[in-house]
C-alpha positions as CSV (number, residue, x, y, z in Angstrom):
1,X,-12.9,-2.7,29.5
2,X,-10.5,-1.5,26.8
3,X,-11.1,2.1,25.8
4,X,-11.4,3.3,22.2
5,X,-8.1,5.2,22.6
6,X,-6.3,2.0,23.6
7,X,-7.8,0.2,20.6
8,X,-6.5,3.0,18.4
9,X,-3.0,2.8,19.9
10,X,-2.6,-0.9,19.2
11,X,-4.3,-0.7,15.8
12,X,-1.9,2.0,14.9
13,X,0.9,-0.3,16.0
14,X,-0.2,-2.9,13.6
15,X,-0.3,-0.4,10.8
16,X,3.2,0.7,11.8
17,X,4.5,-2.9,11.8
18,X,2.9,-3.7,8.5
19,X,4.7,-0.7,6.9
20,X,7.9,-1.8,8.5
21,X,7.6,-5.3,7.1
22,X,6.7,-4.2,3.6
23,X,9.4,-1.6,3.3
24,X,11.9,-4.2,4.6
25,X,11.1,-6.3,1.6
26,X,10.8,-3.5,-0.9
27,X,14.0,-1.7,0.1
28,X,15.9,-5.0,-0.5
29,X,14.6,-5.4,-4.1
30,X,17.9,-4.0,-5.5
31,X,19.8,-6.5,-3.5
32,X,17.6,-9.3,-4.8
33,X,18.2,-8.0,-8.4
34,X,21.9,-8.0,-7.8
35,X,22.1,-11.4,-6.0
36,X,20.1,-13.2,-8.8
37,X,21.6,-11.1,-11.6
38,X,18.2,-10.2,-13.0
39,X,17.7,-7.6,-15.8
40,X,14.8,-5.2,-15.6
41,X,12.4,-7.4,-17.5
42,X,13.3,-10.5,-15.4
43,X,12.8,-8.5,-12.2
44,X,9.5,-7.2,-13.5
45,X,8.4,-10.8,-14.0
46,X,9.5,-11.7,-10.4
47,X,7.5,-8.8,-9.1
48,X,4.4,-10.3,-10.6
49,X,4.4,-12.8,-7.8
50,X,3.4,-10.0,-5.4
51,X,0.0,-9.0,-6.9
52,X,-0.7,-12.6,-8.0
53,X,-0.3,-13.7,-4.4
54,X,-2.6,-10.9,-3.3
55,X,-5.2,-11.8,-5.8
56,X,-5.2,-15.4,-4.5
57,X,-5.6,-14.1,-1.0
58,X,-8.4,-11.7,-1.8
59,X,-11.4,-13.9,-1.9
60,X,-10.2,-15.7,1.3
61,X,-9.7,-12.4,3.1
62,X,-13.2,-11.2,2.1
63,X,-14.7,-14.5,3.4
64,X,-12.7,-14.4,6.6
65,X,-13.8,-10.9,7.7
66,X,-17.4,-11.8,6.9
67,X,-17.2,-15.1,8.7
68,X,-15.2,-14.1,11.8
69,X,-14.4,-11.0,13.8
70,X,-11.7,-9.2,11.9
71,X,-9.1,-9.5,14.6
72,X,-8.8,-13.2,14.0
73,X,-7.7,-13.1,10.3
74,X,-5.7,-10.0,11.2
75,X,-3.5,-11.7,13.8
76,X,-3.2,-15.0,11.9
77,X,-2.5,-13.2,8.6
78,X,0.2,-11.0,10.0
79,X,1.8,-13.8,12.1
80,X,2.2,-15.9,8.9
81,X,3.4,-12.8,7.1
82,X,6.3,-12.5,9.4
83,X,7.4,-16.0,8.6
84,X,7.0,-15.4,4.9
85,X,9.3,-12.4,5.1
86,X,12.0,-14.6,6.6
87,X,11.5,-17.2,3.8
88,X,12.3,-14.5,1.2
89,X,15.7,-14.0,2.7
90,X,16.5,-17.7,2.5
91,X,15.4,-18.1,-1.1
92,X,18.3,-19.7,-3.1
93,X,16.6,-20.1,-6.5
94,X,14.1,-18.3,-8.7
95,X,11.4,-20.8,-7.9
96,X,11.8,-20.5,-4.1
97,X,12.0,-16.7,-4.4
98,X,8.7,-16.6,-6.4
99,X,7.0,-18.9,-3.9
100,X,8.2,-16.9,-0.9
101,X,7.1,-13.6,-2.4
102,X,3.7,-15.1,-3.2
103,X,3.2,-16.3,0.3
104,X,4.3,-12.9,1.6
105,X,1.7,-11.2,-0.6
106,X,-1.0,-13.7,0.2
107,X,-0.7,-13.1,3.9
108,X,-0.3,-9.4,3.5
109,X,-3.6,-9.2,1.7
110,X,-5.5,-11.1,4.5
111,X,-3.9,-8.8,7.1
112,X,-4.7,-5.6,5.1
113,X,-8.4,-6.3,4.6
114,X,-8.7,-7.2,8.3
115,X,-6.8,-4.2,9.7
116,X,-8.7,-1.7,7.4
117,X,-12.0,-3.2,8.5
118,X,-11.0,-2.6,12.1
119,X,-10.0,1.0,11.2
120,X,-13.3,1.8,9.6
121,X,-15.2,0.2,12.5
122,X,-13.2,2.2,15.1
123,X,-13.7,5.4,13.0
124,X,-17.4,5.2,13.8
125,X,-16.7,5.7,17.5
126,X,-15.0,9.1,16.8
127,X,-16.5,12.4,15.8
128,X,-13.3,13.5,13.9
129,X,-11.5,11.7,11.1
130,X,-8.8,9.3,12.1
131,X,-8.5,7.0,9.0
132,X,-5.6,9.0,7.5
133,X,-3.6,8.8,10.7
134,X,-3.7,4.9,10.6
135,X,-2.3,5.0,7.1
136,X,0.2,7.6,8.3
137,X,1.5,5.1,10.8
138,X,1.9,2.5,8.0
139,X,4.0,5.0,6.1
140,X,6.0,5.8,9.3
141,X,6.7,2.1,9.7
142,X,7.8,2.2,6.1
143,X,10.3,5.0,6.9
144,X,11.6,3.0,9.9
145,X,12.0,0.0,7.7
146,X,14.0,2.0,5.1
147,X,16.2,3.5,7.7
148,X,16.9,0.1,9.2
149,X,17.6,-1.3,5.8
150,X,20.0,1.6,5.0
151,X,21.8,0.9,8.3
152,X,22.0,-2.8,7.7
153,X,23.3,-2.3,4.1
154,X,25.9,0.1,5.4
155,X,27.0,-2.4,8.1
156,X,27.0,-5.2,5.5
157,X,24.3,-7.2,7.4
158,X,23.0,-10.0,5.2
159,X,19.5,-10.1,3.9
160,X,18.7,-13.3,5.8
161,X,19.6,-11.9,9.2
162,X,17.9,-8.6,8.3
163,X,14.6,-10.4,7.5
164,X,14.8,-12.7,10.5
165,X,15.2,-9.7,12.9
166,X,12.2,-7.9,11.5
167,X,10.1,-11.0,11.4
168,X,10.9,-11.9,15.0
169,X,9.9,-8.4,16.3
170,X,6.7,-8.4,14.2
171,X,5.7,-11.8,15.5
172,X,6.2,-10.7,19.1
173,X,4.0,-7.6,18.5
174,X,1.3,-9.8,16.9
175,X,1.1,-12.2,19.9
176,X,1.1,-9.4,22.5
177,X,-1.2,-6.9,20.8
178,X,-4.0,-9.3,19.8
179,X,-5.8,-8.8,23.1
180,X,-6.3,-5.1,22.4
181,X,-8.0,-5.3,19.0
182,X,-11.7,-4.7,18.5
183,X,-14.1,-7.6,19.2
184,X,-17.5,-8.4,17.8
185,X,-17.1,-6.3,14.6
186,X,-18.5,-8.9,12.2
187,X,-21.2,-7.3,10.0
188,X,-24.4,-9.4,9.6
189,X,-25.4,-7.8,6.3
190,X,-23.8,-6.8,3.0
191,X,-21.3,-9.7,3.0
192,X,-22.3,-11.2,-0.4
193,X,-21.3,-10.3,-3.9
194,X,-23.9,-10.9,-6.6
195,X,-22.8,-11.3,-10.3
196,X,-24.5,-8.3,-11.9
197,X,-23.7,-4.8,-13.2
198,X,-21.0,-3.2,-11.0
199,X,-22.1,-0.8,-8.3
200,X,-21.0,2.6,-9.7
201,X,-20.3,3.9,-6.3
202,X,-17.7,1.2,-5.6
203,X,-16.6,1.0,-9.3
204,X,-15.4,4.7,-9.5
205,X,-13.6,4.3,-6.1
206,X,-12.0,1.2,-7.4
207,X,-10.7,3.0,-10.5
208,X,-9.3,5.8,-8.4
209,X,-7.4,3.2,-6.2
210,X,-6.3,1.3,-9.3
211,X,-4.6,4.4,-10.8
212,X,-3.0,5.2,-7.4
213,X,-1.9,1.6,-7.0
214,X,0.1,1.7,-10.2
215,X,1.9,4.8,-9.0
216,X,2.3,3.6,-5.4
217,X,3.3,0.0,-6.2
218,X,5.6,1.1,-8.9
219,X,7.4,3.6,-6.7
220,X,7.7,1.0,-3.9
221,X,9.3,-1.5,-6.3
222,X,11.3,0.7,-8.6
223,X,12.4,3.8,-6.7
224,X,15.5,2.1,-5.4
225,X,16.4,0.9,-8.9
226,X,15.8,4.4,-10.2
227,X,18.3,5.9,-7.8
228,X,20.7,3.1,-8.3
229,X,20.8,3.1,-12.1
230,X,19.5,6.6,-13.2
231,X,20.6,8.9,-10.4
232,X,23.6,6.6,-9.8
233,X,24.0,6.8,-6.0
234,X,25.6,4.1,-3.9
235,X,23.0,4.2,-1.1
236,X,20.0,3.5,-3.3
237,X,17.4,3.7,-0.5
238,X,17.4,7.5,-0.6
239,X,14.6,7.7,-3.2
240,X,12.4,5.2,-1.4
241,X,13.1,7.0,1.9
242,X,12.0,10.4,0.7
243,X,9.0,9.0,-1.0
244,X,7.8,7.2,2.2
245,X,8.7,10.2,4.4
246,X,6.4,12.5,2.5
247,X,3.8,9.8,2.1
248,X,3.7,9.6,6.0
249,X,3.6,13.4,6.4
250,X,0.7,13.6,3.9
251,X,-1.3,10.9,5.6
252,X,-1.0,12.4,9.0
253,X,-2.3,15.7,7.8
254,X,-4.7,14.3,5.2
255,X,-7.6,14.2,7.6
256,X,-7.2,17.9,8.3
257,X,-6.8,18.7,4.5
258,X,-10.0,16.8,3.7
259,X,-11.9,18.6,6.4
260,X,-10.8,22.0,5.1
261,X,-11.0,21.7,1.3
262,X,-13.2,18.6,0.9
263,X,-12.5,15.2,-0.6
264,X,-13.1,16.2,-4.2
265,X,-10.5,19.0,-4.0
266,X,-8.1,16.6,-2.2
267,X,-8.2,14.1,-5.1
268,X,-7.3,16.9,-7.5
269,X,-4.5,18.1,-5.3
270,X,-3.1,14.6,-5.1
271,X,-3.2,14.4,-8.9
272,X,-1.3,17.6,-9.4
273,X,1.4,16.6,-6.9
274,X,2.0,13.2,-8.6
275,X,2.2,14.7,-12.1
276,X,4.5,17.5,-11.2
277,X,6.7,15.2,-9.1
278,X,7.1,12.6,-11.8
279,X,7.9,15.2,-14.5
280,X,10.5,16.8,-12.3
281,X,12.2,13.5,-11.7
282,X,12.2,12.5,-15.4
283,X,13.2,15.8,-17.0
284,X,15.9,16.6,-14.4
285,X,17.4,13.2,-13.4
286,X,19.8,14.6,-10.7
287,X,19.9,13.8,-7.0
288,X,18.2,16.8,-5.5
289,X,15.6,17.3,-8.3
290,X,14.8,13.6,-8.0
291,X,14.5,13.9,-4.3
292,X,12.1,16.8,-4.6
293,X,10.1,15.0,-7.3
294,X,9.8,11.7,-5.3
295,X,8.7,13.7,-2.2
296,X,5.9,15.3,-4.3
297,X,4.8,11.9,-5.6
298,X,4.8,10.5,-2.1
299,X,2.7,13.4,-0.9
300,X,0.3,13.1,-3.8
301,X,-0.3,9.3,-3.6
302,X,-0.7,9.1,0.2
303,X,-4.3,10.3,0.7
304,X,-5.9,8.4,-2.2
305,X,-6.2,5.0,-0.6
306,X,-7.3,6.0,3.0
307,X,-9.8,8.5,1.5
308,X,-11.2,5.9,-0.9
309,X,-11.5,3.3,1.9
310,X,-13.3,5.8,4.1
311,X,-15.8,6.5,1.3
312,X,-16.2,2.8,0.6
313,X,-17.1,2.2,4.2
314,X,-20.2,4.4,3.6
315,X,-21.5,2.1,0.8
316,X,-25.2,1.4,1.0
317,X,-24.8,-2.0,-0.7
318,X,-21.9,-3.6,1.1
319,X,-20.5,-4.0,4.6
320,X,-17.3,-2.2,5.3
321,X,-15.2,-5.4,5.2
322,X,-16.7,-6.5,1.9
323,X,-16.5,-3.0,0.3
324,X,-12.8,-2.8,1.2
325,X,-12.3,-6.2,-0.2
326,X,-13.8,-5.2,-3.5
327,X,-11.8,-2.0,-3.6
328,X,-8.7,-4.0,-2.9
329,X,-9.3,-6.0,-6.0
330,X,-8.8,-2.8,-8.1
331,X,-5.7,-2.0,-6.0
332,X,-4.2,-5.4,-6.5
333,X,-4.9,-5.1,-10.2
334,X,-3.0,-1.9,-10.3
335,X,-0.1,-3.6,-8.4
336,X,-0.3,-6.5,-10.9
337,X,0.1,-4.2,-13.9
338,X,2.3,-1.4,-12.6
339,X,5.6,-2.9,-11.5
340,X,6.1,-5.5,-14.3
341,X,4.9,-2.9,-16.9
342,X,7.6,-0.6,-15.7
343,X,10.1,-3.4,-15.9
344,X,9.2,-4.3,-19.5
345,X,9.1,-0.6,-20.6
346,X,12.4,0.1,-18.9
347,X,14.0,-2.9,-20.6
348,X,12.7,-1.6,-24.0
349,X,13.0,2.2,-23.6
350,X,14.9,3.0,-20.4
351,X,13.8,3.5,-16.8
352,X,13.3,7.3,-17.1
353,X,10.8,6.9,-20.0
354,X,8.9,4.1,-18.2
355,X,8.2,6.4,-15.3
356,X,5.8,8.5,-17.5
357,X,3.2,5.8,-16.7
358,X,3.0,7.1,-13.1
359,X,2.3,10.7,-14.3
360,X,-0.5,9.5,-16.7
361,X,-2.1,7.5,-13.9
362,X,-1.8,10.5,-11.5
363,X,-3.5,12.7,-14.1
364,X,-6.5,10.3,-14.4
365,X,-7.4,11.0,-10.8
366,X,-9.0,14.2,-11.8
367,X,-11.7,13.0,-14.2
368,X,-12.3,9.8,-12.2
369,X,-12.9,11.7,-9.0
370,X,-15.3,14.1,-10.8
371,X,-17.3,11.1,-12.0
372,X,-17.4,9.6,-8.6
373,X,-18.7,12.7,-6.8
374,X,-21.2,13.4,-9.5
375,X,-22.6,9.9,-8.9
376,X,-22.4,10.4,-5.1
377,X,-24.5,13.6,-5.4
378,X,-27.1,11.9,-7.4
379,X,-27.4,9.2,-4.7
380,X,-27.8,11.8,-2.0
381,X,-30.7,13.4,-4.0
382,X,-32.6,10.2,-3.9
383,X,-32.6,10.0,-0.1
C-alpha cells in the first residue's frame, strides 16, 4: 500500500517537473523573439497561442477528470506536453511555432487541472495545509528551469537541444512516477455545469485568479524582455529568475502565513507586494531596483492561485475537479489578455509604461477579496 507521504512526494515531483518545463519555454521567449525578428506587438500576437490552446483544452480537461481518475489525464497530458515542448524548438516558421505553442498550452491545461485535483484530494488526508507547498515545488522547478536555461545560453547550447533534453527527462519521470499517483479519486457528484447565473462563490474566486493571471502570465512572458530591453543586461534571465525564486519562497511559507493571519489578510498582503514591486521597477529602471521589485511581485503573486484553488475545493456546488476547471477558465482568460496586451501597449507607449497594468491588477485583489469573504460569511450563516 502506498502511503500518503509517498503520494505527496511524487505529486510534488510532478509539480516540480511542470514548473521546469514551463520555465524552459518562457525563459527562451527572448531567443524566439530574436530568431524570428519579432517586434513587441508581433510577439504579443504569438503569445496569444498559449491561452488559446489552454482554452481549447479546458472543457476536455474538465470532462476527463470527471470521467476518469485524475491520474490518467495527468500522465497522458504531461507525457504529450513533453513532446510539444520539443516541437517548439524545431519550429522553423511562424505557423509551426504557433501550432507548437498551442499544443504545448493544450496539454499543459489538461495536466494542470488533473494535478491540482490530485493535490486537493490529498489535502483532505492531512490535518495541516499542504496546498501551498505543491505550488512551491512548481516554482522551484521554474527556478531550476531558468538556471538551466541560463547555463545553456552561456554555453551556446541551441534551443532545439535544450528542449529535447528537458522533454526526455520529463517523459521518463512521467512513465516511472505514474504508479505512485492517487487512485479512485473521481467524484460522483458536482461534475456538471448548468447554464444559469454564475455561482458567486466561484465567481469572486475566478476574478481574483483572473487579476493574478494577468500579473503572473505577463511576468512569465515579459520579464526577460524587460531586463533585455529596459534594464539592458546581457543575461536577460535574471529578472525571471528572481521573480520565480521569490514566488517559490512565498509558496513554501504561504501555508504558514495563511494559518497565522488568515486568508483574507493574505490576499491584501499579496496585493501590496505586487503594487509596490511594480512601481519600484517602473520608477527606478535599474538592475538592483528592478531585481528587488520583481522579487516583491513574485512574492505577492505566489499565494493567490493555491489559496484560491483551496477555497474552490470547498465549493458546495461543484466537485473539486470541476471547481478548479471553472476557476482555471478565469485564469486562462487573464493569460489570454495579459501578455498580448503588454505587447501592444509596449509597442505603442514603451515597455515600462505597459507594466502599470500589473500594478492595477494587483491593486484589484483588495476589493475583490473583501467581496468574496463577505459572501463566504453569508453562506456560513445559512448553515
